[in-house]
N, C-alpha and C positions, 0 to 999 in steps of 0.2 A: 823483905821478899818472901813470896810464898811459892816455892817451886811446885809443890803438890797441886795447888790450884791451877797453876799454869799448865801442868801436865794434864789435869782434868779438862781444862778448856781445849787443849789440843785434841784430846780424845773426842770431845763433843764435836769439834769442827770436823774431824775425820768421819764421824758418824753422819753428820749432816751432808758432807760431800758424797759419801757412799749412798745415802738415801736419795740425793739429787740425781746421782748417776743412774740408780735403778729406775727412778721416775722417768728420766729422759729415755732410757732404753725401752721402757714400756710404751712411751709416747711414740717413739720411732717405729716400733712394731705395729702400733695401731695405724700410724700414717701409711706404712708400707701396705697394710691390708686394705686401707681405703684406696690407695693408688691402684692396687691390683684390681679391685672391684670397679673402679672408674674406667680403667683401660679395657676391662672385659665388656663393660656396658658400651664403651665407645666402639669397640669392634662389632658388637651386636647392631648398633645403630648404623654403622657404615654398611654392614651387610644388608640391612633393611633398605637403605637408600639405594644401594646398587640394584637390588631386586626391583624396587619401584621404578628406577630409571629404565631398566630393561623392559619392564611391563609397558611403560609409556612409549618407549622407543618402538616396541612391537605393536603399538596401537591397542593394548589391552587395558590400560589404566584410565578409567573414567569414573 
């Protein structure tokens, strides 16, 4: 039995886990930013659609 090697392996696994956690948190932040941007764009498009609809309704859109 080699307890030191086992301890070393456990430490490596902990480091890998921490690294994965950091990567996932970074990916989550990137996705949150993407979602925010997409929602902002969606609102802009909705506003454009509503304006265009009002123009058409008022006979101005040709």
